[in-house]
C-alpha positions in Angstrom: -0.5 43.2 -5.2 -3.3 42.1 -6.8 -1.4 39.7 -9.0 0.6 38.1 -5.7 -2.8 37.7 -4.4 -4.5 36.0 -7.0 -1.1 33.7 -7.6 -1.5 32.8 -4.0 -5.0 31.7 -4.0 -4.6 29.7 -7.2 -1.9 27.8 -5.7 -3.9 27.6 -2.5 -7.0 25.8 -4.9 -4.5 23.8 -6.7 -2.7 22.2 -3.5 -6.2 21.6 -1.8 -7.6 19.9 -5.1 -4.6 17.6 -5.1 -4.7 16.7 -1.8 -8.6 16.3 -1.5 -8.9 13.1 -3.7 -6.0 11.5 -1.0 -8.2 12.6 1.9 -11.4 10.8 0.5 -9.6 7.7 -0.3 -8.0 7.9 3.6 -11.7 8.5 4.8 -12.8 5.3 2.5 -10.4 3.2 4.0 -10.9 3.9 7.5 -14.9 3.1 7.1 -14.3 -0.1 5.1 -14.8 -3.6 6.6 -13.1 -5.7 4.4 -9.6 -4.2 2.7 -9.4 -4.7 -1.2 -6.1 -5.3 -3.7 -7.2 -2.1 -5.1 -6.9 0.1 -2.1 -3.7 -1.9 -0.6 -2.1 -1.5 -4.3 -3.0 2.4 -4.4 -1.6 3.4 -1.0 1.5 1.0 -1.9 2.2 2.1 -5.3 1.7 5.8 -4.7 4.2 5.1 -1.9 6.7 3.8 -4.6 6.1 6.3 -7.1 4.6 4.0 -9.7 1.3 5.8 -10.0 0.2 9.6 -8.8 -2.6 10.6 -6.8 -5.0 11.2 -9.1 -4.7 7.3 -10.4 -7.4 4.9 -9.8 -7.1 1.6 -7.8 -7.3 -0.3 -11.2 -4.1 1.6 -12.4 -2.4 1.0 -9.3 -3.4 -2.9 -9.6 -2.2 -3.0 -13.0 1.2 -1.1 -12.3 2.0 -3.7 -9.4 1.3 -6.3 -12.2 3.5 -4.9 -14.7 6.5 -4.3 -12.2 5.9 -7.9 -10.9 6.7 -9.3 -14.4 10.4 -9.0 -13.8 10.0 -10.9 -10.4 9.7 -14.5 -10.4 7.2 -14.1 -7.5 5.2 -11.0 -8.4 3.7 -8.6 -5.7 0.2 -9.2 -7.5 -0.6 -12.1 -9.4 -2.0 -11.7 -13.2 -5.3 -12.8 -12.1 -6.4 -10.7 -9.2 -8.4 -7.5 -9.5 -8.8 -4.5 -7.9 -12.1 -5.8 -6.3 -10.7 -8.8 -5.0 -10.4 -8.9 -1.1 -6.8 -9.1 0.3 -5.5 -11.3 3.6 -3.0 -10.2 6.0 -0.7 -12.5 4.4 -0.8 -11.2 1.1 -0.8 -7.8 2.7 2.4 -8.3 4.4 4.0 -9.8 0.5 3.3 -6.4 -1.0 4.4 -4.5 2.1 7.7 -6.5 1.8 7.9 -5.2 -1.9 7.1 -1.5 -1.1 9.3 -1.1 2.2 12.9 -2.1 3.2 11.8 -5.2 5.3 15.0 -7.0 6.6 15.2 -10.6 5.2 14.7 -13.3 8.0 16.5 -16.8 6.8 13.4 -18.4 5.7 12.6 -15.2 3.4 15.8 -15.6 1.8 15.4 -18.9 0.9 11.7 -19.3 0.0 10.6 -16.0 -0.6 6.7 -16.0 -0.3 3.7 -14.1 1.4 3.7 -16.7 4.4 7.0 -15.1 5.4 6.8 -11.7 4.6 3.8 -12.2 7.2 5.9 -13.9 9.7 8.8 -11.3 9.6 6.0 -8.4 9.9 4.9 -10.1 13.0 8.0 -10.6 14.4 8.9 -6.6 13.7 5.7 -5.7 15.4 4.0 -4.5 12.3 1.4 -6.8 12.4 -0.5 -8.0 15.8 0.5 -11.4 16.8 -3.3 -12.0 17.3 -3.9 -11.6 13.2 -4.7 -14.8 11.3 -2.7 -14.4 8.0 -5.9 -15.7 6.0 -7.8 -13.0 7.7 -9.1 -10.1 5.8 -8.1 -6.9 7.2 -10.0 -3.6 7.8 -9.2 -0.5 6.5 -8.0 0.9 9.8 -5.9 -2.5 10.3 -4.5 -1.8 7.0 -3.7 1.9 7.9 -2.0 1.0 11.3 0.1 -1.6 9.5 1.3 1.2 6.6 1.9 3.8 9.1 4.1 0.9 11.0 6.0 0.2 7.6 6.7 3.8 7.2 7.8 4.3 10.5 10.1 1.1 10.7 11.3 1.0 7.2 12.4 3.2 4.4 10.6 2.9 0.7 12.4 0.6 -1.6 14.2 2.5 -4.2 
């Protein structure tokens, strides 16, 4: 009986340690006034399985840059750092690479952050009142991610 109790307690402590970092990142994101590439890259890279929950925001940006080398239009450009602010347009572009967002006609011919933003706005993921060049808050970002999770599947 002691053996099973100790295994249960060990498992409980291990699971809470794993999820505590994720909770801290979500809590930090909610209170953020200006979203950075690092935070956006972290959430999307974890969703794609490029990094684990224990990795840093810098690791997430680096993972996206490495993945982007195989595309003609990468999700995150090589000169971007984790501390740079991301606007709605580039956030939509990152979401486009993460979730199966249906392509519009313009997106098929001219894939770019602009048309990714328009597609997510037309799909109801991004509010029509948001300017594509405005930097989202943490809450707005989490709303976008939640809607992407609800509306689209993660790319394989």
